C-alpha positions as CSV (number, residue, x, y, z in Angstrom):
1,X,-6.6,107.3,53.0
2,X,-3.0,105.9,53.9
3,X,-0.3,108.1,52.3
4,X,2.7,106.0,51.1
5,X,6.3,106.6,52.4
6,X,8.8,106.4,49.5
7,X,12.4,105.9,50.2
8,X,15.1,106.2,47.5
9,X,18.7,104.9,48.5
10,X,20.0,104.4,45.0
11,X,20.7,106.7,41.9
12,X,17.5,107.6,40.3
13,X,15.8,110.2,38.3
14,X,12.2,111.3,39.5
15,X,10.2,113.3,37.3
16,X,6.4,114.0,36.7
17,X,3.9,112.9,34.1
18,X,0.1,112.9,34.1
19,X,0.0,113.5,37.9
20,X,2.2,110.4,38.4
21,X,5.7,110.5,40.0
22,X,7.8,108.6,37.3
23,X,10.9,106.7,38.7
24,X,13.8,105.7,36.8
25,X,16.3,103.6,38.4
26,X,19.6,103.7,36.9
27,X,21.1,100.4,38.0
28,X,18.0,98.5,37.0
29,X,17.1,100.5,34.2
30,X,13.5,100.1,34.9
31,X,10.6,102.8,35.2
32,X,7.5,102.8,37.1
33,X,5.0,105.5,38.2
34,X,3.2,106.0,41.5
35,X,0.0,108.5,41.9
36,X,1.6,111.5,43.6
37,X,-1.9,112.1,45.6
38,X,-1.1,108.8,47.2
39,X,2.4,110.0,48.4
40,X,2.8,111.2,51.9
41,X,6.7,111.3,52.6
42,X,9.6,111.0,50.1
43,X,13.0,110.3,51.2
44,X,16.1,111.1,49.1
45,X,19.1,109.2,50.5
46,X,21.8,109.3,47.5
47,X,24.0,111.9,46.1
48,X,23.0,111.0,42.6
49,X,19.1,111.2,42.8
50,X,17.8,114.0,40.3
51,X,14.2,115.3,40.9
52,X,12.6,117.7,38.4
53,X,11.0,120.9,39.5
54,X,7.6,119.8,38.1
55,X,7.8,116.5,40.3
56,X,9.0,118.6,43.4
57,X,6.2,121.1,42.9
58,X,3.4,118.6,42.5
59,X,4.6,116.7,45.5
60,X,4.5,119.8,47.6
61,X,1.1,121.0,46.1
62,X,-0.3,117.5,47.5
63,X,1.3,118.2,51.1
64,X,3.9,115.6,50.7
65,X,6.7,116.0,52.9
66,X,10.3,115.6,50.9
67,X,13.2,114.9,53.1
68,X,16.9,115.2,52.0
69,X,19.5,113.1,53.8
70,X,23.2,114.0,54.4
71,X,26.4,112.0,53.6
72,X,25.7,109.9,56.6
73,X,22.3,108.9,55.4
74,X,20.6,110.8,58.1
75,X,17.7,113.1,57.3
76,X,19.2,116.8,57.0
77,X,16.3,119.0,55.5
78,X,12.6,119.0,55.2
79,X,10.6,120.6,52.5
80,X,6.9,121.4,53.1
81,X,4.2,123.7,51.3
82,X,3.9,127.2,52.5
83,X,0.2,127.2,52.2
84,X,-1.9,124.1,52.1
85,X,-5.3,125.1,54.1
86,X,-7.9,127.4,52.9
87,X,-8.0,129.0,56.3
88,X,-4.4,129.3,57.1
89,X,-4.1,132.9,58.0
90,X,-6.9,132.6,60.5
91,X,-5.4,129.6,61.9
92,X,-2.1,131.3,62.2
93,X,-3.7,134.2,63.9
94,X,-5.4,131.7,66.5
95,X,-2.1,130.1,67.1
96,X,0.0,133.4,67.5
97,X,-2.6,134.8,69.7
98,X,-3.0,131.8,71.9
99,X,-2.8,132.6,75.6
100,X,0.0,131.5,78.0
101,X,-2.3,129.4,80.3
102,X,-3.8,127.7,77.1
103,X,-0.1,126.8,75.8
104,X,0.8,125.6,79.5
105,X,-2.5,123.4,79.6
106,X,-1.9,121.9,76.0
107,X,1.8,121.4,77.2
108,X,0.6,119.5,80.4
109,X,-1.7,117.3,78.3
110,X,1.1,116.5,76.0
111,X,3.7,115.3,78.6
112,X,0.9,113.3,80.4
113,X,0.1,111.7,77.1
114,X,3.8,110.9,76.4
115,X,4.4,109.5,80.1
116,X,1.4,107.2,79.8
117,X,2.6,105.9,76.4
118,X,6.0,105.3,78.0
119,X,4.2,103.3,80.9
120,X,2.4,101.3,78.4
121,X,5.6,100.6,76.4
122,X,7.4,99.1,79.7
123,X,4.4,97.3,80.6
124,X,4.8,95.3,77.4
125,X,8.0,94.0,78.7
126,X,6.8,93.3,82.4
127,X,8.8,96.4,83.9
128,X,7.5,98.1,86.9
129,X,5.3,101.3,85.9
130,X,4.0,102.5,89.1
131,X,6.7,105.3,89.1
132,X,5.6,106.5,85.7
133,X,1.8,106.1,86.6
134,X,2.4,108.5,89.6
135,X,4.4,110.9,87.5
136,X,1.6,111.1,84.9
137,X,-0.9,111.7,87.7
138,X,1.5,114.5,89.0
139,X,1.8,116.5,85.7
140,X,0.8,120.2,86.3
141,X,0.3,123.4,84.1
142,X,3.3,123.7,82.0
143,X,4.9,120.5,83.5
144,X,6.5,122.9,86.2
145,X,7.6,120.1,88.3
146,X,9.4,118.6,85.4
147,X,7.7,115.3,85.2
148,X,8.7,114.7,81.7
149,X,12.5,114.7,82.4
150,X,11.9,112.5,85.7
151,X,9.9,110.0,83.7
152,X,12.6,109.8,80.8
153,X,15.3,108.9,83.4
154,X,13.4,105.8,84.6
155,X,12.1,105.0,81.1
156,X,15.5,104.7,79.4
157,X,16.9,102.7,82.2
158,X,14.2,100.3,82.4
159,X,13.9,99.9,78.5
160,X,17.5,99.5,77.5
161,X,19.2,98.9,80.7
162,X,21.1,101.0,83.3
163,X,24.1,101.5,80.9
164,X,22.2,103.1,78.1
165,X,22.4,106.8,77.6
166,X,19.9,108.7,75.3
167,X,22.2,110.8,73.2
168,X,22.0,112.4,69.7
169,X,25.5,111.0,68.9
170,X,25.7,107.9,71.3
171,X,26.0,104.4,70.7
172,X,23.4,102.1,69.3
173,X,20.4,102.2,69.3
174,X,20.7,105.8,69.4
175,X,21.1,106.0,65.8
176,X,17.9,103.8,65.3
177,X,16.0,106.2,67.5
178,X,17.3,109.3,65.8
179,X,16.4,108.0,62.4
180,X,13.0,107.0,63.5
181,X,12.5,110.4,65.2
182,X,13.4,112.2,62.2
183,X,10.9,110.5,60.0
184,X,8.1,111.0,62.6
185,X,9.0,114.6,62.9
186,X,8.4,114.8,59.1
187,X,4.9,113.2,59.6
188,X,4.0,115.4,62.4
189,X,5.2,118.6,60.3
190,X,3.2,117.4,57.5
191,X,-0.1,117.1,59.6
192,X,0.4,120.5,61.2
193,X,0.6,122.3,57.6
194,X,-2.4,120.2,56.4
195,X,-4.4,121.4,59.6
196,X,-3.3,125.2,58.9
197,X,-0.9,125.6,61.7
198,X,2.6,127.1,61.7
199,X,5.2,124.4,62.6
200,X,7.4,126.8,63.9
201,X,5.5,128.5,66.6
202,X,5.7,125.8,69.6
203,X,3.6,125.4,72.5
204,X,6.6,124.7,74.5
205,X,9.8,124.4,72.6
206,X,11.1,127.9,71.4
207,X,14.5,127.6,69.8
208,X,14.9,130.4,67.7
209,X,17.0,128.3,65.2
210,X,14.5,125.4,65.0
211,X,12.0,125.9,62.4
212,X,9.8,122.9,63.6
213,X,9.2,123.9,67.2
214,X,5.5,122.8,67.3
215,X,6.4,119.5,65.4
216,X,8.9,118.7,68.3
217,X,6.1,119.3,70.7
218,X,3.4,117.6,69.3
219,X,5.6,114.3,68.4
220,X,6.4,113.8,72.0
221,X,3.5,111.2,72.8
222,X,4.2,109.5,69.5
223,X,7.9,108.9,70.3
224,X,7.0,105.4,72.1
225,X,5.7,104.0,68.7
226,X,9.3,104.6,67.5
227,X,10.8,103.1,70.5
228,X,8.5,100.2,70.2
229,X,9.9,99.3,66.5
230,X,13.5,99.9,67.7
231,X,13.0,97.7,70.7
232,X,11.7,94.9,68.5
233,X,14.4,95.2,66.0
234,X,17.6,96.0,68.1
235,X,19.6,93.0,69.6
236,X,22.0,94.2,72.4
237,X,24.2,91.1,72.2
238,X,25.0,92.1,68.7
239,X,25.2,95.9,69.0
240,X,28.1,96.2,66.2
241,X,25.5,95.1,63.9
242,X,23.8,98.2,64.1
243,X,26.8,100.7,64.2
244,X,25.8,101.8,60.6
245,X,22.2,101.8,59.5
246,X,21.4,99.4,56.7
247,X,18.6,99.6,54.0
248,X,17.0,96.9,56.2
249,X,16.9,98.9,59.2
250,X,15.6,101.9,57.4
251,X,12.7,99.8,55.8
252,X,11.7,98.7,59.2
253,X,11.6,102.0,60.7
254,X,9.8,103.8,57.7
255,X,6.9,101.4,58.6
256,X,6.0,103.9,61.5
257,X,3.6,105.4,59.0
258,X,1.5,102.5,59.0
259,X,1.6,101.2,62.6
260,X,-1.8,101.3,64.5
261,X,-2.4,103.7,67.0
262,X,-5.3,103.6,69.5
263,X,-7.7,106.3,70.5
264,X,-10.3,105.8,72.9
265,X,-13.0,104.4,70.7
266,X,-11.1,103.2,67.5
267,X,-7.6,102.8,65.9
268,X,-6.1,103.9,62.8
269,X,-2.6,104.1,61.1
270,X,-0.3,106.4,62.6
271,X,-0.3,109.1,59.7
272,X,-4.0,109.2,59.7
273,X,-4.0,109.5,63.4
274,X,-1.7,112.1,63.3
275,X,-4.1,114.2,61.2
276,X,-6.7,113.7,63.9
277,X,-4.2,115.0,66.5
278,X,-3.2,118.1,64.6
279,X,-6.8,118.8,63.6
280,X,-7.8,118.5,67.4
281,X,-5.0,121.1,68.2
282,X,-6.0,123.6,65.7
283,X,-9.6,123.2,67.4
284,X,-7.9,123.9,70.6
285,X,-6.4,127.0,69.3
286,X,-9.9,128.0,68.1
287,X,-11.3,127.5,71.6
288,X,-13.9,124.8,70.0
289,X,-12.5,121.9,72.3
290,X,-10.2,121.8,75.4
291,X,-8.0,118.7,74.7
292,X,-5.7,117.4,72.2
293,X,-6.5,114.0,70.9
294,X,-3.5,111.9,71.5
295,X,-3.4,108.1,70.8
296,X,-2.4,105.0,73.2
297,X,0.4,102.7,72.2
298,X,-2.1,99.8,72.3
299,X,-5.7,99.3,73.2
300,X,-6.3,99.7,76.8
């Protein structure tokens, strides 16, 4: 089932009644309710939002990712359940005991899938993708020849022009990309936890201050889905209109959870496809299969 993504950008009071999230909007003085079991992501983006402990507890029990935004309206924190899988300790042990060759192999698969999707993205805009195809074929264990970074240099130049620099605090559309990636990261973390995995322990990312290293690994092949949304909504001729994210911009980016992703034989909404990817990663750690199931940007 497709889980809903809820965004709150105005003063609101959120509580729970009969397994429903009850929403009271102060400005409109209206009340509505949503079944909590249908919710996948909740984004709190206003200083005057109040959420009760009962609502928060039930959201987390139902494996919803709750995101809190800062004063600049960018995602700041992510709350996830500590335990949401019956065999979590066994899955953690498989993950912790994973051999270095296995992790290098999984990272090579991840980089290759990312570059393939970057190539598919450029192909949509009639760009030359030969260099990316060659790099995808050249990925080795652990990406020892740094194909990911080499592909990124080509990709961003072709996608947004030679003047564009992909930076965390750079000019638009960097802010659109950053916001979209933050939402995607929450969706990945949610999928990992529901598959019994520890988001902190990555296969490649190892920053000791990063609580979501594995989410940052697994989201890499999914990034072009965000890039596709941003490319369609961003008009470089009117870049000043994107200096500050609007509710309209955010609404378009929040649609990422329901965009179609394509596997070899079928397609599904991204949030459902993410569950397929994280479940396959868990089976790789258990040595039940060899490959992570990553989707393609579109049907090939």
